N, CA, C and O atoms as CSV, one atom per row, in Angstrom:
chain,resi,resn,atom,element,x,y,z
A,1,MET,N,N,-86.329,181.327,-18.826
A,1,MET,CA,C,-86.454,180.006,-19.376
A,1,MET,C,C,-85.379,179.714,-20.417
A,1,MET,O,O,-85.189,178.558,-20.793
A,2,ILE,N,N,-84.684,180.723,-20.881
A,2,ILE,CA,C,-83.665,180.510,-21.906
A,2,ILE,C,C,-82.265,180.409,-21.299
A,2,ILE,O,O,-81.292,180.192,-22.022
A,3,SER,N,N,-82.157,180.560,-19.997
A,3,SER,CA,C,-80.839,180.561,-19.361
A,3,SER,C,C,-80.081,179.235,-19.497
A,3,SER,O,O,-78.856,179.292,-19.611
A,4,PRO,N,N,-80.705,178.041,-19.495
A,4,PRO,CA,C,-79.912,176.832,-19.756
A,4,PRO,C,C,-79.294,176.811,-21.150
A,4,PRO,O,O,-78.190,176.300,-21.338
A,5,THR,N,N,-80.003,177.362,-22.119
A,5,THR,CA,C,-79.462,177.437,-23.476
A,5,THR,C,C,-78.293,178.407,-23.546
A,5,THR,O,O,-77.315,178.160,-24.251
A,6,ILE,N,N,-78.395,179.500,-22.823
A,6,ILE,CA,C,-77.296,180.464,-22.765
A,6,ILE,C,C,-76.071,179.825,-22.119
A,6,ILE,O,O,-74.948,180.039,-22.576
A,7,LEU,N,N,-76.278,179.043,-21.060
A,7,LEU,CA,C,-75.164,178.354,-20.416
A,7,LEU,C,C,-74.502,177.375,-21.378
A,7,LEU,O,O,-73.275,177.328,-21.461
A,8,PHE,N,N,-75.291,176.599,-22.099
A,8,PHE,CA,C,-74.739,175.651,-23.067
A,8,PHE,C,C,-73.929,176.371,-24.134
A,8,PHE,O,O,-72.830,175.934,-24.476
A,9,ASN,N,N,-74.454,177.465,-24.661
A,9,ASN,CA,C,-73.743,178.228,-25.682
A,9,ASN,C,C,-72.477,178.873,-25.131
A,9,ASN,O,O,-71.483,178.995,-25.846
A,10,ALA,N,N,-72.505,179.288,-23.865
A,10,ALA,CA,C,-71.309,179.866,-23.255
A,10,ALA,C,C,-70.202,178.827,-23.121
A,10,ALA,O,O,-69.042,179.112,-23.419
A,11,VAL,N,N,-70.554,177.631,-22.677
A,11,VAL,CA,C,-69.547,176.581,-22.509
A,11,VAL,C,C,-69.001,176.135,-23.864
A,11,VAL,O,O,-67.786,176.043,-24.037
A,12,THR,N,N,-69.873,175.861,-24.817
A,12,THR,CA,C,-69.390,175.418,-26.132
A,12,THR,C,C,-68.660,176.531,-26.879
A,12,THR,O,O,-67.726,176.258,-27.633
A,13,GLY,N,N,-69.069,177.766,-26.681
A,13,GLY,CA,C,-68.363,178.885,-27.297
A,13,GLY,C,C,-66.969,179.063,-26.729
A,13,GLY,O,O,-66.022,179.357,-27.459
A,14,PHE,N,N,-66.846,178.885,-25.417
A,14,PHE,CA,C,-65.526,178.974,-24.798
A,14,PHE,C,C,-64.610,177.874,-25.309
A,14,PHE,O,O,-63.447,178.131,-25.620
A,15,ILE,N,N,-65.117,176.660,-25.398
A,15,ILE,CA,C,-64.316,175.551,-25.917
A,15,ILE,C,C,-63.958,175.793,-27.380
A,15,ILE,O,O,-62.852,175.467,-27.810
A,16,GLY,N,N,-64.874,176.353,-28.133
A,16,GLY,CA,C,-64.630,176.632,-29.545
A,16,GLY,C,C,-63.559,177.679,-29.780
A,16,GLY,O,O,-62.886,177.650,-30.810
A,17,THR,N,N,-63.386,178.608,-28.843
A,17,THR,CA,C,-62.357,179.623,-29.020
A,17,THR,C,C,-60.960,179.021,-28.970
A,17,THR,O,O,-60.039,179.541,-29.601
A,18,PHE,N,N,-60.793,177.947,-28.236
A,18,PHE,CA,C,-59.486,177.306,-28.176
A,18,PHE,C,C,-59.226,176.395,-29.370
A,18,PHE,O,O,-58.116,175.883,-29.513
A,19,GLN,N,N,-60.202,176.185,-30.218
A,19,GLN,CA,C,-60.037,175.335,-31.379
A,19,GLN,C,C,-59.776,176.141,-32.643
A,19,GLN,O,O,-60.034,175.656,-33.745
A,20,THR,N,N,-59.279,177.339,-32.507
A,20,THR,CA,C,-58.952,178.180,-33.655
A,20,THR,C,C,-57.648,177.681,-34.251
A,20,THR,O,O,-56.567,178.003,-33.757
A,21,PHE,N,N,-57.748,176.910,-35.294
A,21,PHE,CA,C,-56.569,176.341,-35.930
A,21,PHE,C,C,-56.615,176.497,-37.443
A,21,PHE,O,O,-55.643,176.942,-38.052
A,22,THR,N,N,-57.723,176.138,-38.043
A,22,THR,CA,C,-57.810,176.015,-39.487
A,22,THR,C,C,-57.540,177.333,-40.204
A,22,THR,O,O,-56.773,177.366,-41.167
A,23,THR,N,N,-58.147,178.396,-39.756
A,23,THR,CA,C,-57.990,179.683,-40.434
A,23,THR,C,C,-56.544,180.156,-40.395
A,23,THR,O,O,-55.995,180.583,-41.410
A,24,ALA,N,N,-55.938,180.079,-39.232
A,24,ALA,CA,C,-54.553,180.541,-39.114
A,24,ALA,C,C,-53.600,179.638,-39.884
A,24,ALA,O,O,-52.607,180.116,-40.431
A,25,PHE,N,N,-53.885,178.356,-39.934
A,25,PHE,CA,C,-52.990,177.440,-40.638
A,25,PHE,C,C,-53.095,177.596,-42.149
A,25,PHE,O,O,-52.078,177.620,-42.842
A,26,ILE,N,N,-54.300,177.702,-42.657
A,26,ILE,CA,C,-54.479,177.783,-44.108
A,26,ILE,C,C,-54.049,179.142,-44.649
A,26,ILE,O,O,-53.377,179.210,-45.678
A,27,MET,N,N,-54.418,180.203,-43.984
A,27,MET,CA,C,-54.162,181.528,-44.535
A,27,MET,C,C,-52.729,182.006,-44.322
A,27,MET,O,O,-52.115,182.537,-45.248
A,28,THR,N,N,-52.188,181.825,-43.119
A,28,THR,CA,C,-50.900,182.459,-42.829
A,28,THR,C,C,-49.847,181.516,-42.270
A,28,THR,O,O,-48.669,181.871,-42.238
A,29,GLU,N,N,-50.239,180.317,-41.825
A,29,GLU,CA,C,-49.342,179.383,-41.139
A,29,GLU,C,C,-48.598,180.059,-39.995
A,29,GLU,O,O,-47.408,179.810,-39.797
A,30,GLY,N,N,-49.265,180.885,-39.264
A,30,GLY,CA,C,-48.662,181.579,-38.133
A,30,GLY,C,C,-48.412,183.043,-38.398
A,30,GLY,O,O,-48.170,183.818,-37.472
A,31,GLY,N,N,-48.467,183.417,-39.637
A,31,GLY,CA,C,-48.356,184.823,-39.997
A,31,GLY,C,C,-46.941,185.350,-39.979
A,31,GLY,O,O,-46.001,184.658,-39.588
A,32,PRO,N,N,-46.814,186.569,-40.404
A,32,PRO,CA,C,-45.488,187.187,-40.358
A,32,PRO,C,C,-45.076,187.422,-38.906
A,32,PRO,O,O,-45.796,188.054,-38.133
A,33,ASN,N,N,-43.927,186.910,-38.564
A,33,ASN,CA,C,-43.378,187.066,-37.215
A,33,ASN,C,C,-44.317,186.490,-36.157
A,33,ASN,O,O,-44.431,187.040,-35.062
A,34,ASN,N,N,-44.989,185.385,-36.480
A,34,ASN,CA,C,-45.900,184.667,-35.567
A,34,ASN,C,C,-47.047,185.534,-35.058
A,34,ASN,O,O,-47.450,185.408,-33.902
A,35,ALA,N,N,-47.571,186.403,-35.898
A,35,ALA,CA,C,-48.641,187.298,-35.486
A,35,ALA,C,C,-49.964,186.568,-35.256
A,35,ALA,O,O,-50.769,186.995,-34.428
A,36,SER,N,N,-50.194,185.476,-35.979
A,36,SER,CA,C,-51.442,184.735,-35.802
A,36,SER,C,C,-51.165,183.308,-35.314
A,36,SER,O,O,-51.825,182.359,-35.738
A,37,LEU,N,N,-50.202,183.172,-34.439
A,37,LEU,CA,C,-49.837,181.868,-33.897
A,37,LEU,C,C,-50.712,181.588,-32.676
A,37,LEU,O,O,-50.410,182.034,-31.569
A,38,PHE,N,N,-51.798,180.847,-32.889
A,38,PHE,CA,C,-52.691,180.472,-31.805
A,38,PHE,C,C,-52.130,179.249,-31.083
A,38,PHE,O,O,-51.191,178.610,-31.556
A,39,TYR,N,N,-52.713,178.939,-29.946
A,39,TYR,CA,C,-52.221,177.833,-29.126
A,39,TYR,C,C,-52.302,176.511,-29.874
A,39,TYR,O,O,-51.374,175.705,-29.802
A,40,GLY,N,N,-53.391,176.274,-30.590
A,40,GLY,CA,C,-53.541,175.036,-31.338
A,40,GLY,C,C,-52.520,174.907,-32.452
A,40,GLY,O,O,-52.006,173.816,-32.700
A,41,LEU,N,N,-52.224,176.001,-33.121
A,41,LEU,CA,C,-51.221,175.993,-34.173
A,41,LEU,C,C,-49.828,175.789,-33.585
A,41,LEU,O,O,-48.995,175.106,-34.181
A,42,TYR,N,N,-49.576,176.370,-32.439
A,42,TYR,CA,C,-48.300,176.169,-31.747
A,42,TYR,C,C,-48.130,174.710,-31.351
A,42,TYR,O,O,-47.044,174.145,-31.481
A,43,LEU,N,N,-49.208,174.105,-30.867
A,43,LEU,CA,C,-49.189,172.694,-30.515
A,43,LEU,C,C,-48.920,171.843,-31.756
A,43,LEU,O,O,-48.109,170.918,-31.708
A,44,TYR,N,N,-49.584,172.146,-32.848
A,44,TYR,CA,C,-49.404,171.414,-34.102
A,44,TYR,C,C,-47.972,171.529,-34.617
A,44,TYR,O,O,-47.374,170.539,-35.038
A,45,ARG,N,N,-47.434,172.732,-34.581
A,45,ARG,CA,C,-46.064,172.926,-35.044
A,45,ARG,C,C,-45.069,172.091,-34.245
A,45,ARG,O,O,-44.182,171.456,-34.815
A,46,ASN,N,N,-45.222,172.096,-32.922
A,46,ASN,CA,C,-44.298,171.334,-32.091
A,46,ASN,C,C,-44.432,169.843,-32.327
A,46,ASN,O,O,-43.442,169.115,-32.268
A,47,ALA,N,N,-45.636,169.382,-32.593
A,47,ALA,CA,C,-45.842,167.953,-32.776
A,47,ALA,C,C,-45.369,167.478,-34.142
A,47,ALA,O,O,-44.676,166.463,-34.228
A,48,PHE,N,N,-45.722,168.181,-35.210
A,48,PHE,CA,C,-45.521,167.637,-36.540
A,48,PHE,C,C,-44.434,168.324,-37.364
A,48,PHE,O,O,-43.878,167.706,-38.271
A,49,ARG,N,N,-44.124,169.552,-37.079
A,49,ARG,CA,C,-43.039,170.198,-37.819
A,49,ARG,C,C,-41.705,169.970,-37.124
A,49,ARG,O,O,-40.705,169.646,-37.765
A,50,TYR,N,N,-41.701,170.143,-35.797
A,50,TYR,CA,C,-40.458,169.996,-35.042
A,50,TYR,C,C,-40.320,168.612,-34.407
A,50,TYR,O,O,-39.301,168.328,-33.777
A,51,THR,N,N,-41.316,167.757,-34.557
A,51,THR,CA,C,-41.390,166.389,-34.008
A,51,THR,C,C,-41.020,166.314,-32.527
A,51,THR,O,O,-40.277,165.429,-32.103
A,52,ARG,N,N,-41.543,167.246,-31.762
A,52,ARG,CA,C,-41.407,167.217,-30.303
A,52,ARG,C,C,-42.720,166.703,-29.727
A,52,ARG,O,O,-43.524,167.471,-29.199
A,53,MET,N,N,-42.923,165.406,-29.836
A,53,MET,CA,C,-44.203,164.810,-29.448
A,53,MET,C,C,-44.459,164.905,-27.945
A,53,MET,O,O,-45.595,165.132,-27.528
A,54,GLY,N,N,-43.441,164.738,-27.144
A,54,GLY,CA,C,-43.619,164.831,-25.691
A,54,GLY,C,C,-44.047,166.222,-25.262
A,54,GLY,O,O,-44.948,166.381,-24.438
A,55,TYR,N,N,-43.397,167.225,-25.825
A,55,TYR,CA,C,-43.747,168.604,-25.507
A,55,TYR,C,C,-45.153,168.932,-25.993
A,55,TYR,O,O,-45.914,169.606,-25.297
A,56,ALA,N,N,-45.498,168.457,-27.187
A,56,ALA,CA,C,-46.840,168.694,-27.723
A,56,ALA,C,C,-47.896,167.992,-26.876
A,56,ALA,O,O,-48.987,168.525,-26.674
A,57,CYS,N,N,-47.578,166.810,-26.386
A,57,CYS,CA,C,-48.513,166.102,-25.507
A,57,CYS,C,C,-48.725,166.882,-24.209
A,57,CYS,O,O,-49.848,166.986,-23.717
A,58,ALA,N,N,-47.651,167.422,-23.665
A,58,ALA,CA,C,-47.775,168.240,-22.455
A,58,ALA,C,C,-48.611,169.488,-22.727
A,58,ALA,O,O,-49.416,169.888,-21.886
A,59,LEU,N,N,-48.428,170.108,-23.897
A,59,LEU,CA,C,-49.242,171.268,-24.267
A,59,LEU,C,C,-50.709,170.898,-24.388
A,59,LEU,O,O,-51.582,171.664,-23.979
A,60,ALA,N,N,-50.986,169.725,-24.948
A,60,ALA,CA,C,-52.372,169.283,-25.084
A,60,ALA,C,C,-53.003,169.035,-23.722
A,60,ALA,O,O,-54.174,169.356,-23.520
A,61,TRP,N,N,-52.252,168.472,-22.787
A,61,TRP,CA,C,-52.788,168.263,-21.438
A,61,TRP,C,C,-53.037,169.587,-20.726
A,61,TRP,O,O,-54.025,169.724,-20.004
A,62,ILE,N,N,-52.164,170.551,-20.919
A,62,ILE,CA,C,-52.382,171.872,-20.323
A,62,ILE,C,C,-53.639,172.510,-20.903
A,62,ILE,O,O,-54.434,173.101,-20.173
A,63,LEU,N,N,-53.818,172.390,-22.215
A,63,LEU,CA,C,-55.025,172.907,-22.851
A,63,LEU,C,C,-56.264,172.233,-22.291
A,63,LEU,O,O,-57.261,172.895,-22.003
A,64,PHE,N,N,-56.204,170.918,-22.137
A,64,PHE,CA,C,-57.327,170.174,-21.574
A,64,PHE,C,C,-57.650,170.652,-20.152
A,64,PHE,O,O,-58.818,170.848,-19.818
A,65,LEU,N,N,-56.632,170.837,-19.325
A,65,LEU,CA,C,-56.862,171.257,-17.938
A,65,LEU,C,C,-57.422,172.676,-17.856
A,65,LEU,O,O,-58.248,172.968,-16.991
A,66,ILE,N,N,-56.976,173.558,-18.750
A,66,ILE,CA,C,-57.512,174.927,-18.770
A,66,ILE,C,C,-58.984,174.901,-19.160
A,66,ILE,O,O,-59.808,175.554,-18.521
A,67,ILE,N,N,-59.317,174.151,-20.205
A,67,ILE,CA,C,-60.714,174.059,-20.644
A,67,ILE,C,C,-61.565,173.406,-19.570
A,67,ILE,O,O,-62.692,173.839,-19.333
A,68,LEU,N,N,-61.049,172.375,-18.916
A,68,LEU,CA,C,-61.781,171.708,-17.841
A,68,LEU,C,C,-62.043,172.645,-16.677
A,68,LEU,O,O,-63.152,172.673,-16.144
A,69,ALA,N,N,-61.041,173.411,-16.275
A,69,ALA,CA,C,-61.194,174.317,-15.134
A,69,ALA,C,C,-62.195,175.434,-15.421
A,69,ALA,O,O,-63.042,175.741,-14.582
A,70,VAL,N,N,-62.101,176.030,-16.587
A,70,VAL,CA,C,-63.021,177.128,-16.900
A,70,VAL,C,C,-64.439,176.607,-17.110
A,70,VAL,O,O,-65.403,177.255,-16.704
A,71,SER,N,N,-64.573,175.439,-17.742
A,71,SER,CA,C,-65.906,174.859,-17.914
A,71,SER,C,C,-66.523,174.510,-16.559
A,71,SER,O,O,-67.714,174.737,-16.344
A,72,ALA,N,N,-65.728,173.964,-15.652
A,72,ALA,CA,C,-66.226,173.653,-14.311
A,72,ALA,C,C,-66.626,174.920,-13.563
A,72,ALA,O,O,-67.627,174.932,-12.847
A,73,ALA,N,N,-65.852,175.974,-13.725
A,73,ALA,CA,C,-66.203,177.245,-13.076
A,73,ALA,C,C,-67.501,177.806,-13.650
A,73,ALA,O,O,-68.333,178.330,-12.909
A,74,LEU,N,N,-67.677,177.700,-14.962
A,74,LEU,CA,C,-68.925,178.167,-15.565
A,74,LEU,C,C,-70.113,177.353,-15.065
A,74,LEU,O,O,-71.162,177.914,-14.748
A,75,LEU,N,N,-69.954,176.045,-14.994
A,75,LEU,CA,C,-71.057,175.204,-14.529
A,75,LEU,C,C,-71.334,175.406,-13.043
A,75,LEU,O,O,-72.487,175.351,-12.617
A,76,ARG,N,N,-70.295,175.639,-12.256
A,76,ARG,CA,C,-70.492,175.878,-10.827
A,76,ARG,C,C,-71.200,177.214,-10.586
A,76,ARG,O,O,-72.049,177.325,-9.702
A,77,SER,N,N,-70.844,178.218,-11.375
A,77,SER,CA,C,-71.484,179.521,-11.196
A,77,SER,C,C,-72.893,179.552,-11.781
A,77,SER,O,O,-73.643,180.496,-11.533
A,78,SER,N,N,-73.256,178.541,-12.547
A,78,SER,CA,C,-74.564,178.547,-13.196
A,78,SER,C,C,-75.708,178.413,-12.203
A,78,SER,O,O,-76.835,178.793,-12.518
A,79,SER,N,N,-75.451,177.889,-11.022
A,79,SER,CA,C,-76.536,177.732,-10.050
A,79,SER,C,C,-77.084,179.081,-9.591
A,79,SER,O,O,-78.196,179.149,-9.067
A,80,MET,N,N,-76.322,180.147,-9.781
A,80,MET,CA,C,-76.786,181.473,-9.370
A,80,MET,C,C,-77.681,182.124,-10.415
A,80,MET,O,O,-78.564,182.908,-10.066
A,81,TRP,N,N,-77.471,181.813,-11.691
A,81,TRP,CA,C,-78.208,182.559,-12.713
A,81,TRP,C,C,-78.979,181.694,-13.700
A,81,TRP,O,O,-79.702,182.234,-14.538
A,82,VAL,N,N,-78.854,180.386,-13.631
A,82,VAL,CA,C,-79.603,179.510,-14.531
A,82,VAL,C,C,-80.826,178.983,-13.805
A,82,VAL,O,O,-80.731,178.499,-12.677
A,83,TYR,N,N,-81.982,179.080,-14.464
A,83,TYR,CA,C,-83.246,178.629,-13.888
A,83,TYR,C,C,-83.525,177.213,-14.363
A,83,TYR,O,O,-83.632,176.956,-15.562
A,84,TYR,N,N,-83.643,176.294,-13.402
A,84,TYR,CA,C,-84.035,174.922,-13.714
A,84,TYR,C,C,-85.395,174.668,-13.089
A,84,TYR,O,O,-85.551,174.797,-11.875
A,85,GLU,N,N,-86.365,174.313,-13.888
A,85,GLU,CA,C,-87.700,174.025,-13.382
A,85,GLU,C,C,-87.657,172.728,-12.579
A,85,GLU,O,O,-87.047,171.750,-13.012
A,86,THR,N,N,-88.304,172.715,-11.407
A,86,THR,CA,C,-88.227,171.554,-10.538
A,86,THR,C,C,-89.133,170.416,-10.994
A,86,THR,O,O,-88.872,169.264,-10.647
A,87,GLY,N,N,-90.152,170.683,-11.732
A,87,GLY,CA,C,-90.983,169.622,-12.269
A,87,GLY,C,C,-92.365,169.525,-11.630
A,87,GLY,O,O,-93.273,168.990,-12.267
A,88,GLY,N,N,-92.566,169.993,-10.453
A,88,GLY,CA,C,-93.895,169.951,-9.850
A,88,GLY,C,C,-93.825,170.017,-8.334
A,88,GLY,O,O,-92.756,169.922,-7.730
A,89,GLU,N,N,-95.033,170.188,-7.722
A,89,GLU,CA,C,-95.093,170.306,-6.280
A,89,GLU,C,C,-95.063,168.958,-5.568
A,89,GLU,O,O,-94.775,168.915,-4.372
A,90,GLY,N,N,-95.347,167.863,-6.255
A,90,GLY,CA,C,-95.435,166.571,-5.604
A,90,GLY,C,C,-94.090,165.939,-5.286
A,90,GLY,O,O,-94.033,164.890,-4.644
A,91,ILE,N,N,-93.044,166.544,-5.715
A,91,ILE,CA,C,-91.722,165.929,-5.515
A,91,ILE,C,C,-91.084,166.410,-4.235
A,91,ILE,O,O,-89.972,165.997,-3.906
């Protein structure tokens, strides 16, 4: 009965992993020799530090498509392991 909640947490957790920006930006701004340069920080740098807006837009679309594809795969595979109650015998 808890499997729909697990699915929701899996999808939102996956999306949340790609939103790692604040910690790396505030603490290290990419770190020594770009050791903590996450995708979001790389996108931010290209957009606002180097003013490559077109390239940053393309990076954002790639990020969107990756998140969309993995989220769709998670939701498609959920039919095998997520239990949805049908609601009753009269339907």
